[in-house]
C-alpha positions in Angstrom: -15.6 35.8 -21.7 -13.3 38.2 -20.4 -12.8 41.7 -21.6 -10.3 42.2 -24.5 -7.9 44.4 -23.7 -4.5 45.4 -25.3 -2.4 43.8 -22.4 -1.5 40.6 -20.8 -3.3 39.0 -17.7 -2.0 37.9 -14.4 -4.2 36.4 -11.6 -3.5 34.9 -8.1 -5.2 31.6 -7.7 -4.2 31.1 -4.1 -3.9 27.4 -3.0 -5.3 24.8 -5.5 -5.1 21.1 -6.1 -2.8 20.2 -8.8 -5.4 18.2 -10.9 -7.7 21.3 -10.7 -4.9 23.6 -12.0 -4.1 21.4 -14.7 -7.7 21.1 -16.0 -7.7 25.0 -15.7 -4.6 25.2 -17.8 -6.1 22.9 -20.4 -9.3 25.3 -20.7 -6.9 28.4 -20.7 -4.9 26.8 -23.6 -8.0 26.6 -25.7 -9.0 29.9 -24.7 -5.7 31.5 -25.8 -6.0 29.5 -29.1 -9.5 31.0 -29.6 -8.1 34.6 -28.8 -10.6 34.7 -25.8 -7.6 35.7 -23.4 -4.1 37.4 -24.1 -1.0 35.8 -22.6 -1.9 35.0 -18.8 0.2 34.3 -16.0 -1.2 32.2 -13.1 0.1 32.3 -9.7 -0.7 29.7 -7.3 0.5 27.3 -4.4 -0.3 23.6 -4.6 -1.2 21.3 -1.8 1.6 18.9 -1.2 2.0 16.7 -4.4 4.8 15.0 -6.4 4.6 15.2 -10.1 6.7 13.6 -12.9 7.3 14.8 -16.5 7.9 13.1 -19.8 11.6 12.1 -18.9 11.4 10.7 -15.5 13.5 7.8 -13.6 11.5 5.8 -11.2 14.3 5.2 -9.0 14.2 9.1 -8.3 10.6 8.9 -6.7 10.5 5.1 -5.3 9.4 6.5 -1.8 6.2 8.5 -2.8 3.0 8.5 -4.9 3.3 10.7 -8.2 1.2 12.4 -10.7 2.2 11.7 -14.3 2.4 15.1 -16.3 3.0 16.0 -19.9 5.6 18.8 -18.9 9.3 18.2 -19.4 11.5 17.0 -16.7 11.8 14.5 -14.2 10.3 14.4 -10.7 9.7 17.4 -8.5 7.6 18.5 -5.3 4.9 21.1 -5.0 3.6 22.3 -1.7 3.7 24.9 1.1 6.4 27.5 0.9 6.5 27.7 -3.1 5.3 30.3 -5.6 4.1 28.5 -8.7 3.7 30.3 -12.0 2.1 29.0 -15.1 2.5 30.6 -18.4 -0.5 30.4 -20.9 1.5 32.1 -23.6 1.4 32.1 -27.6 5.0 31.3 -28.3 5.0 32.5 -31.8 7.1 35.8 -32.9 6.4 36.7 -36.5 4.7 33.5 -37.3 7.7 31.1 -35.9 7.3 29.2 -32.7 10.2 30.7 -30.5 10.0 28.3 -27.4 13.8 29.0 -26.5 12.9 32.4 -26.5 10.1 32.3 -24.2 12.2 30.2 -21.7 14.9 32.6 -22.0 12.6 35.4 -21.1 11.3 33.6 -18.0 14.5 32.7 -16.7 16.0 36.2 -17.1 12.9 37.6 -15.2 13.3 35.4 -12.3 17.0 36.0 -12.3 16.8 39.7 -12.4 14.0 39.7 -9.6 16.1 37.5 -7.3 19.1 40.0 -8.0 16.9 42.9 -6.9 16.5 41.1 -3.5 20.3 40.7 -3.1 20.6 37.1 -4.3 23.3 35.8 -6.5 21.0 34.2 -9.1 22.0 32.2 -12.2 21.5 29.4 -14.7 23.5 26.3 -13.6 23.3 23.2 -15.6 19.8 21.6 -14.7 16.8 23.9 -16.1 15.9 26.4 -13.3 17.4 29.1 -11.2 20.2 28.6 -8.8 21.8 30.9 -6.2 25.4 31.2 -5.0 25.0 30.2 -1.1 28.3 30.9 0.4 30.2 29.3 -2.6 27.7 26.5 -2.9 25.2 26.3 -5.9 21.7 25.8 -4.6 18.7 25.4 -6.8 15.7 27.6 -5.7 13.3 27.4 -8.6 12.3 24.5 -11.0 11.2 24.8 -14.5 9.2 22.7 -16.5 7.0 23.5 -19.6 4.8 22.0 -22.5 3.6 23.7 -25.4 0.3 22.6 -27.3 0.7 23.6 -30.8 1.9 27.0 -30.2 0.5 27.7 -26.7 2.6 27.0 -23.7 1.6 25.8 -20.2 3.0 24.6 -16.9 6.0 26.8 -15.8 8.3 27.7 -12.7 8.1 26.8 -9.1 10.1 29.2 -6.7 10.8 28.0 -3.3 10.2 31.1 -1.0 10.1 29.4 2.4 11.9 26.6 4.5 8.8 24.6 4.6 9.3 23.3 1.1 12.6 21.6 1.9 11.0 18.8 3.8 9.0 17.6 0.7 11.9 17.6 -1.5 13.9 15.2 0.8 11.8 12.1 0.0 13.0 12.5 -3.7 15.8 12.9 -6.0 14.5 16.1 -7.6 15.4 16.1 -11.3 17.7 13.3 -10.6 19.9 15.2 -8.2 20.5 14.9 -4.4 17.7 16.9 -2.7 20.6 18.9 -0.6 21.0 21.0 -3.7 17.3 22.4 -3.2 17.1 25.6 -1.0 14.8 28.6 -1.1 14.9 32.3 -0.9 13.3 34.5 1.6 10.9 36.8 -0.2 7.5 37.5 1.0 4.8 36.1 -1.3 3.1 39.2 -2.6 6.4 41.1 -3.0 7.6 38.3 -5.1 4.6 38.4 -7.3 4.7 42.0 -7.9 8.2 42.0 -8.5 8.0 39.2 -11.1 5.1 41.0 -13.0 7.3 44.0 -13.1 10.1 41.9 -14.7 7.9 40.0 -17.0 6.3 43.2 -18.3 10.2 44.1 -19.4 10.0 40.8 -21.9 6.4 40.5 -22.7 4.6 43.8 -22.1 2.1 45.2 -19.9 0.1 43.1 -17.5 -3.1 43.7 -15.8 -4.5 41.7 -12.9 -7.6 39.9 -13.4 -9.7 38.4 -10.5 -9.3 34.7 -10.2 -13.1 34.0 -10.2 -13.0 35.6 -13.9 -10.2 33.2 -15.2 -12.0 30.2 -13.5 -15.3 31.0 -15.3 -13.6 30.8 -18.7 -15.9 28.3 -20.6 -14.7 24.9 -21.9 
């Protein structure tokens, strides 16, 4: 069991297989319900993989093999050049589930972080974060989450390198032409620490926890 502190947790898992990260999330959801951990953000990168959510359209991913998940949304790609953040959060406020408020706080955190690096970031139709790229709207982050009773999991994937674009070309991400996908040029470590600063404004203080301590949380 982790030390119980009056703060939220964040950790960097590095590169991890999608199914391993999903299994870990399920364990952390149970741990959050049992108050073994506070609200926790997992930063990571996946080995190249395509996943589909609860509202997927097969014609959008006919050229690739996919993993079916219980998050919201359609098909997306995870791989090199992407910073993924999963949110194991209690979504209740004053005893009431406030899922929309959680999503708004996450979206606002990403928008403010990107603006601090000079990007004109915004919401634009489809869930996720977009930027204004010389008059064209480009999607740089995809959002897809799920809630088990009152604890959230899954999260946001931010494209931080052009390497990620090749993977998107084989699908219609969230039903859109892959040409709308772009990236932001922000070093991974800087992106993490800038996001933690923004998350702290909405969710309270965060403390870094070694990844091995997170992974050792029992079933």
